[in-house]
C-alpha positions as a Markdown table, in Angstrom:
| # | Residue | x | y | z |
|---|---|---|---|---|
| 1 | Unk | -0.1 | 0.1 | 0.1 |
| 2 | Unk | 1.1 | 3.3 | -0.9 |
| 3 | Unk | 2.2 | 6.2 | 1.7 |
| 4 | Unk | 0.7 | 9.2 | 1.5 |
| 5 | Unk | 2.8 | 12.6 | 2.8 |
| 6 | Unk | 0.5 | 14.3 | 5.1 |
| 7 | Unk | 1.6 | 18.6 | 5.3 |
| 8 | Unk | -0.1 | 20.7 | 7.5 |
| 9 | Unk | 0.9 | 23.6 | 9.1 |
| 10 | Unk | 2.0 | 21.8 | 12.6 |
| 11 | Unk | 4.6 | 19.2 | 10.6 |
| 12 | Unk | 6.1 | 22.0 | 8.6 |
| 13 | Unk | 6.4 | 24.4 | 11.9 |
| 14 | Unk | 7.9 | 21.2 | 13.9 |
| 15 | Unk | 10.3 | 20.5 | 11.1 |
| 16 | Unk | 8.7 | 16.9 | 11.0 |
| 17 | Unk | 7.6 | 14.4 | 7.8 |
| 18 | Unk | 4.3 | 12.5 | 8.6 |
| 19 | Unk | 3.4 | 9.9 | 6.0 |
| 20 | Unk | 0.3 | 7.4 | 6.3 |
| 21 | Unk | 0.2 | 4.3 | 5.4 |
| 22 | Unk | -3.4 | 3.5 | 3.2 |
| 23 | Unk | -4.1 | 0.0 | 4.2 |
| 24 | Unk | -7.3 | 1.1 | 4.3 |
| 25 | Unk | -7.3 | 1.1 | 0.2 |
| 26 | Unk | -6.5 | -2.8 | 0.6 |
| 27 | Unk | -9.6 | -4.0 | -0.1 |
| 28 | Unk | -13.1 | -2.6 | -0.6 |
| 29 | Unk | -14.7 | -4.3 | 2.1 |
| 30 | Unk | -12.0 | -6.3 | 4.2 |
| 31 | Unk | -10.3 | -3.2 | 5.3 |
| 32 | Unk | -6.8 | -2.3 | 6.6 |
| 33 | Unk | -5.8 | -4.8 | 9.4 |
| 34 | Unk | -8.9 | -6.7 | 9.2 |
| 35 | Unk | -7.4 | -8.0 | 5.9 |
| 36 | Unk | -4.2 | -9.1 | 7.2 |
| 37 | Unk | -5.7 | -10.3 | 10.7 |
| 38 | Unk | -8.1 | -12.7 | 8.5 |
| 39 | Unk | -5.4 | -13.6 | 5.6 |
| 40 | Unk | -3.9 | -16.6 | 7.8 |
| 41 | Unk | -6.8 | -17.2 | 9.9 |
| 42 | Unk | -8.6 | -18.3 | 6.8 |
| 43 | Unk | -5.7 | -20.2 | 5.3 |
| 44 | Unk | -5.7 | -22.5 | 8.4 |
| 45 | Unk | -9.4 | -23.2 | 8.5 |
| 46 | Unk | -9.6 | -24.1 | 5.4 |
| 47 | Unk | -6.2 | -26.4 | 5.6 |
| 48 | Unk | -8.1 | -27.8 | 9.0 |
| 49 | Unk | -11.2 | -28.6 | 6.6 |
| 50 | Unk | -13.0 | -26.2 | 8.7 |
| 51 | Unk | -16.4 | -24.9 | 6.3 |
| 52 | Unk | -17.7 | -22.3 | 9.3 |
| 53 | Unk | -15.8 | -19.4 | 11.3 |
| 54 | Unk | -17.1 | -18.1 | 14.2 |
| 55 | Unk | -16.2 | -14.7 | 16.0 |
| 56 | Unk | -17.4 | -12.4 | 18.4 |
| 57 | Unk | -17.4 | -8.7 | 18.5 |
| 58 | Unk | -20.3 | -5.3 | 19.1 |
| 59 | Unk | -23.1 | -4.1 | 17.3 |
| 60 | Unk | -20.7 | -1.6 | 15.3 |
| 61 | Unk | -17.5 | -4.3 | 15.0 |
| 62 | Unk | -15.3 | -3.7 | 12.1 |
| 63 | Unk | -14.2 | -7.2 | 12.6 |
| 64 | Unk | -17.7 | -8.6 | 12.0 |
| 65 | Unk | -18.1 | -6.8 | 8.8 |
| 66 | Unk | -14.7 | -7.9 | 7.5 |
| 67 | Unk | -15.2 | -12.0 | 8.8 |
| 68 | Unk | -18.4 | -12.0 | 7.1 |
| 69 | Unk | -17.3 | -10.2 | 3.7 |
| 70 | Unk | -14.2 | -12.8 | 4.0 |
| 71 | Unk | -16.4 | -15.8 | 4.6 |
| 72 | Unk | -18.6 | -14.9 | 1.7 |
| 73 | Unk | -15.7 | -14.2 | -0.5 |
| 74 | Unk | -13.8 | -17.7 | 0.4 |
| 75 | Unk | -17.2 | -19.8 | 0.5 |
| 76 | Unk | -17.4 | -20.3 | 4.4 |
| 77 | Unk | -20.1 | -19.9 | 6.5 |
| 78 | Unk | -19.8 | -17.6 | 9.2 |
| 79 | Unk | -21.2 | -17.1 | 13.0 |
| 80 | Unk | -21.6 | -13.7 | 14.7 |
| 81 | Unk | -21.6 | -13.8 | 18.6 |
| 82 | Unk | -22.7 | -10.3 | 19.2 |
| 83 | Unk | -22.6 | -8.3 | 22.5 |
| 84 | Unk | -25.7 | -7.1 | 23.6 |
| 85 | Unk | -28.8 | -9.3 | 23.2 |
| 86 | Unk | -31.2 | -6.3 | 23.4 |
| 87 | Unk | -30.2 | -5.8 | 19.7 |
| 88 | Unk | -31.9 | -8.9 | 18.5 |
| 89 | Unk | -35.3 | -7.2 | 19.0 |
| 90 | Unk | -34.2 | -4.7 | 16.4 |
| 91 | Unk | -35.9 | -5.1 | 13.2 |
| 92 | Unk | -33.9 | -2.8 | 11.5 |
| 93 | Unk | -30.4 | -3.4 | 11.9 |
| 94 | Unk | -27.5 | -1.1 | 11.9 |
| 95 | Unk | -25.5 | -0.8 | 8.6 |
| 96 | Unk | -22.5 | -2.6 | 9.7 |
| 97 | Unk | -24.8 | -5.9 | 11.0 |
| 98 | Unk | -26.9 | -5.6 | 7.8 |
| 99 | Unk | -24.0 | -6.0 | 5.9 |
| 100 | Unk | -22.6 | -8.8 | 7.6 |
| 101 | Unk | -26.1 | -10.4 | 7.5 |
| 102 | Unk | -26.2 | -9.6 | 3.8 |
| 103 | Unk | -23.0 | -11.6 | 3.2 |
| 104 | Unk | -24.5 | -14.6 | 5.0 |
| 105 | Unk | -23.2 | -14.1 | 8.6 |
| 106 | Unk | -25.7 | -15.9 | 11.5 |
| 107 | Unk | -25.7 | -13.9 | 14.3 |
| 108 | Unk | -26.3 | -15.2 | 18.3 |
| 109 | Unk | -26.9 | -12.5 | 20.5 |
| 110 | Unk | -26.0 | -13.0 | 24.1 |
| 111 | Unk | -26.1 | -10.5 | 27.3 |
| 112 | Unk | -22.8 | -8.5 | 28.3 |
| 113 | Unk | -22.2 | -11.0 | 31.0 |
| 114 | Unk | -22.5 | -13.8 | 29.2 |
| 115 | Unk | -20.0 | -12.2 | 26.3 |
| 116 | Unk | -17.3 | -11.6 | 29.3 |
| 117 | Unk | -17.5 | -15.3 | 29.5 |
| 118 | Unk | -16.5 | -16.2 | 25.6 |
| 119 | Unk | -12.9 | -17.5 | 26.3 |
| 120 | Unk | -14.3 | -19.8 | 28.7 |
| 121 | Unk | -14.3 | -23.5 | 27.2 |
| 122 | Unk | -17.7 | -24.4 | 28.8 |
| 123 | Unk | -19.0 | -21.1 | 26.5 |
| 124 | Unk | -17.1 | -22.7 | 23.5 |
| 125 | Unk | -18.5 | -26.1 | 24.1 |
| 126 | Unk | -22.1 | -24.8 | 24.3 |
| 127 | Unk | -22.0 | -22.9 | 21.2 |
| 128 | Unk | -20.2 | -26.0 | 19.1 |
| 129 | Unk | -23.5 | -28.0 | 20.8 |
| 130 | Unk | -25.7 | -25.1 | 19.1 |
| 131 | Unk | -23.8 | -24.8 | 15.4 |
| 132 | Unk | -21.5 | -27.6 | 15.6 |
| 133 | Unk | -17.7 | -27.5 | 14.6 |
| 134 | Unk | -16.1 | -24.2 | 13.8 |
| 135 | Unk | -12.8 | -22.6 | 13.5 |
| 136 | Unk | -13.1 | -19.8 | 15.9 |
| 137 | Unk | -11.5 | -16.4 | 15.2 |
| 138 | Unk | -11.2 | -14.2 | 18.5 |
| 139 | Unk | -12.8 | -11.1 | 19.3 |
| 140 | Unk | -10.7 | -8.2 | 17.1 |
| 141 | Unk | -9.1 | -11.1 | 15.1 |
| 142 | Unk | -6.0 | -11.3 | 17.4 |
| 143 | Unk | -4.1 | -14.5 | 17.8 |
| 144 | Unk | -0.6 | -15.8 | 16.4 |
| 145 | Unk | -2.1 | -15.9 | 12.6 |
| 146 | Unk | -3.4 | -12.4 | 13.0 |
| 147 | Unk | 0.1 | -11.0 | 14.2 |
| 148 | Unk | 1.9 | -13.2 | 11.6 |
| 149 | Unk | -0.3 | -11.2 | 8.8 |
| 150 | Unk | 0.2 | -7.7 | 10.8 |
| 151 | Unk | 4.1 | -8.5 | 10.3 |
| 152 | Unk | 3.7 | -8.0 | 6.4 |
| 153 | Unk | 2.6 | -4.4 | 6.6 |
| 154 | Unk | 5.9 | -3.1 | 6.7 |
| 155 | Unk | 8.0 | -3.3 | 3.5 |
| 156 | Unk | 10.8 | -1.5 | 1.7 |
| 157 | Unk | 10.8 | 2.2 | 2.1 |
| 158 | Unk | 8.9 | 1.5 | 5.6 |
| 159 | Unk | 12.0 | 0.5 | 7.1 |
| 160 | Unk | 13.5 | 4.3 | 6.9 |
| 161 | Unk | 11.1 | 6.2 | 9.1 |
| 162 | Unk | 12.1 | 6.8 | 12.3 |
| 163 | Unk | 8.2 | 6.2 | 14.0 |
| 164 | Unk | 5.8 | 3.7 | 13.1 |
| 165 | Unk | 2.4 | 4.9 | 14.9 |
| 166 | Unk | -0.8 | 2.8 | 15.1 |
| 167 | Unk | -3.9 | 2.7 | 16.5 |
| 168 | Unk | -4.4 | -0.2 | 19.1 |
| 169 | Unk | -7.4 | -2.2 | 19.9 |
| 170 | Unk | -6.5 | -5.8 | 21.0 |
| 171 | Unk | -3.1 | -5.3 | 20.5 |
| 172 | Unk | -2.5 | -7.8 | 17.1 |
| 173 | Unk | -1.8 | -5.2 | 14.8 |
| 174 | Unk | 0.9 | -3.3 | 16.7 |
| 175 | Unk | 2.3 | -6.7 | 17.7 |
| 176 | Unk | 3.0 | -7.6 | 14.1 |
| 177 | Unk | 4.4 | -4.2 | 13.3 |
| 178 | Unk | 6.7 | -4.5 | 16.2 |
| 179 | Unk | 7.8 | -7.8 | 15.0 |
| 180 | Unk | 8.7 | -6.6 | 11.8 |
| 181 | Unk | 10.1 | -3.4 | 12.7 |
| 182 | Unk | 14.2 | -2.5 | 12.9 |
| 183 | Unk | 15.5 | -2.2 | 16.4 |
| 184 | Unk | 16.5 | 1.4 | 16.0 |
| 185 | Unk | 12.8 | 2.1 | 14.9 |
| 186 | Unk | 10.1 | 3.3 | 17.4 |
| 187 | Unk | 6.6 | 1.8 | 17.5 |
| 188 | Unk | 4.3 | 4.2 | 19.1 |
| 189 | Unk | 0.7 | 2.5 | 19.9 |
| 190 | Unk | -2.6 | 4.9 | 20.6 |
| 191 | Unk | -5.3 | 2.8 | 22.0 |
| 192 | Unk | -8.6 | 3.3 | 22.0 |
| 193 | Unk | -9.4 | 1.9 | 25.4 |
| 194 | Unk | -9.0 | 2.8 | 28.8 |
| 195 | Unk | -7.0 | 0.3 | 30.7 |
| 196 | Unk | -3.4 | -1.0 | 31.4 |
| 197 | Unk | -4.4 | -4.7 | 30.2 |
| 198 | Unk | -2.6 | -3.9 | 26.6 |
| 199 | Unk | 0.7 | -3.9 | 27.8 |
| 200 | Unk | 0.3 | -7.7 | 28.8 |
| 201 | Unk | -1.4 | -8.5 | 25.6 |
| 202 | Unk | 1.3 | -7.1 | 23.5 |
| 203 | Unk | 4.3 | -8.9 | 25.2 |
| 204 | Unk | 2.2 | -12.2 | 25.0 |
| 205 | Unk | 3.2 | -11.8 | 20.8 |
| 206 | Unk | 5.9 | -9.2 | 20.5 |
| 207 | Unk | 9.4 | -9.9 | 20.4 |
| 208 | Unk | 11.3 | -6.4 | 20.5 |
| 209 | Unk | 11.0 | -3.6 | 23.1 |
| 210 | Unk | 10.9 | -1.0 | 20.5 |
| 211 | Unk | 7.3 | 0.1 | 21.6 |
| 212 | Unk | 5.5 | 2.5 | 24.0 |
| 213 | Unk | 1.9 | 3.7 | 24.5 |
| 214 | Unk | 0.5 | 6.9 | 24.7 |
| 215 | Unk | -2.5 | 6.3 | 26.7 |
| 216 | Unk | -3.9 | 9.9 | 26.7 |
| 217 | Unk | -5.6 | 10.1 | 23.5 |
| 218 | Unk | -8.9 | 7.5 | 23.9 |
| 219 | Unk | -11.5 | 10.3 | 24.5 |
| 220 | Unk | -12.9 | 8.1 | 27.2 |
| 221 | Unk | -12.7 | 5.1 | 25.9 |
| 222 | Unk | -13.9 | 2.6 | 23.1 |
| 223 | Unk | -16.3 | 4.0 | 20.9 |
| 224 | Unk | -16.5 | 7.0 | 22.8 |
| 225 | Unk | -16.1 | 10.6 | 20.9 |
| 226 | Unk | -17.2 | 14.4 | 21.5 |
| 227 | Unk | -17.1 | 17.1 | 19.4 |
| 228 | Unk | -13.5 | 17.8 | 19.4 |
| 229 | Unk | -12.8 | 14.5 | 17.9 |
| 230 | Unk | -15.7 | 15.0 | 15.2 |
| 231 | Unk | -14.0 | 18.4 | 14.3 |
| 232 | Unk | -10.7 | 17.2 | 14.2 |
| 233 | Unk | -11.9 | 14.3 | 12.0 |
| 234 | Unk | -13.7 | 16.3 | 9.4 |
| 235 | Unk | -10.8 | 18.9 | 9.0 |
| 236 | Unk | -8.1 | 16.5 | 8.4 |
| 237 | Unk | -10.4 | 14.9 | 5.7 |
| 238 | Unk | -11.2 | 18.7 | 4.4 |
| 239 | Unk | -7.0 | 19.4 | 4.8 |
| 240 | Unk | -5.8 | 16.0 | 3.3 |
| 241 | Unk | -8.6 | 14.3 | 1.5 |
| 242 | Unk | -8.1 | 11.2 | 3.8 |
| 243 | Unk | -10.9 | 9.7 | 5.8 |
| 244 | Unk | -10.5 | 8.5 | 9.6 |
| 245 | Unk | -12.7 | 6.5 | 11.4 |
| 246 | Unk | -13.8 | 7.9 | 14.9 |
| 247 | Unk | -12.9 | 4.5 | 16.9 |
| 248 | Unk | -9.2 | 4.0 | 15.7 |
| 249 | Unk | -7.5 | 6.0 | 13.2 |
| 250 | Unk | -8.8 | 9.4 | 14.3 |
| 251 | Unk | -8.1 | 9.2 | 17.7 |
| 252 | Unk | -4.4 | 8.0 | 16.9 |
| 253 | Unk | -3.8 | 11.1 | 14.2 |
| 254 | Unk | -5.5 | 13.1 | 16.8 |
| 255 | Unk | -2.7 | 11.8 | 19.0 |
| 256 | Unk | 0.0 | 12.1 | 16.9 |
| 257 | Unk | -0.5 | 15.8 | 15.9 |
| 258 | Unk | -1.0 | 16.9 | 19.6 |
| 259 | Unk | 2.2 | 15.0 | 20.2 |
| 260 | Unk | 4.1 | 16.9 | 17.2 |
| 261 | Unk | 2.9 | 20.3 | 18.8 |
| 262 | Unk | 4.1 | 19.4 | 22.4 |
| 263 | Unk | 7.7 | 19.1 | 20.4 |
| 264 | Unk | 7.6 | 15.0 | 21.0 |
| 265 | Unk | 9.4 | 14.7 | 18.0 |
| 266 | Unk | 12.7 | 16.0 | 17.0 |
| 267 | Unk | 13.6 | 17.9 | 14.2 |
| 268 | Unk | 13.8 | 16.1 | 10.7 |
| 269 | Unk | 11.7 | 12.9 | 12.4 |
| 270 | Unk | 10.0 | 10.7 | 9.8 |
| 271 | Unk | 6.7 | 9.3 | 11.2 |
| 272 | Unk | 4.8 | 6.7 | 9.5 |
| 273 | Unk | 1.2 | 6.5 | 10.5 |
| 274 | Unk | -0.5 | 3.4 | 9.6 |
| 275 | Unk | -4.5 | 3.6 | 8.3 |
| 276 | Unk | -5.7 | 0.8 | 9.6 |
| 277 | Unk | -9.4 | 1.3 | 8.1 |
| 278 | Unk | -12.4 | 1.0 | 10.0 |
| 279 | Unk | -14.1 | 3.3 | 8.3 |
| 280 | Unk | -17.3 | 0.8 | 7.6 |
| 281 | Unk | -18.2 | 1.9 | 11.5 |
| 282 | Unk | -19.0 | 6.1 | 10.4 |
| 283 | Unk | -22.1 | 5.2 | 9.1 |
| 284 | Unk | -23.1 | 3.4 | 12.6 |
| 285 | Unk | -21.2 | 6.2 | 14.3 |
| 286 | Unk | -23.3 | 8.8 | 12.6 |
| 287 | Unk | -26.7 | 7.3 | 13.9 |
| 288 | Unk | -25.5 | 7.6 | 17.0 |
| 289 | Unk | -24.4 | 11.1 | 16.7 |
| 290 | Unk | -27.5 | 12.1 | 15.2 |
| 291 | Unk | -29.6 | 10.9 | 18.4 |
| 292 | Unk | -27.1 | 12.9 | 20.6 |
| 293 | Unk | -27.6 | 16.3 | 18.0 |
| 294 | Unk | -24.1 | 16.6 | 17.3 |
| 295 | Unk | -22.4 | 17.3 | 13.9 |
| 296 | Unk | -21.9 | 14.1 | 11.8 |
| 297 | Unk | -18.7 | 12.7 | 10.3 |
| 298 | Unk | -18.3 | 13.7 | 6.9 |
């Protein structure tokens, strides 16, 4: 995927160069890091002669949408275990679930408390009793196979950058980037969620120590958003032509530009930000913003 330079008044003033790797353009429906994470999971499922993928996610999950389409494209059935049983009563599904359903995904809606048991073998066995055999892809897609896929993000000229920046959800993408980066490069993660559990998750998969998390840019937690972030995403699109999603890449780019303003990066530093996709979530977020009478994301 090509790298696009972002020239803004703040980058010029700080004398740093900022590029964005357009992984969002990798596939029209399996966007960015989801394409990377599913690549080896699907080949493993096929190798083991599985015909069904089962995975987990919320109502606006990029991972749910991507898994549904990847299954559709590869002739595999897909099952989505969705957090929030109240969603089952809604005749009008949101854009994410409608897209997944249109591409063959079957849903099982579970309560939030049941959802927290998703890694418990008893819970998995109950799902097997209900649906038969399946290849399980974890929530957010993160496992060793996903990390292997994300190790293919950096290539060629990417190794000339001083910093590699990425949004962080479940830790798979940043782990892959850490593993394939040069030791002299610094990998900076911008978590979309509150909490310190990510350090432990990343250490499970990462084989280098050249990384750090910037934890001040989650805007209150997963899928939380405010007017400042909406304004930033819209202004960034106007200035660069690049759309950002409100859950991950918008927060990352806000964080990077804030660090540039604060003088975090030395002069002449070269920064590469990874656009991990996730743009399908914008329509769902706009539905919620409409209800709150907040401005919409362009």
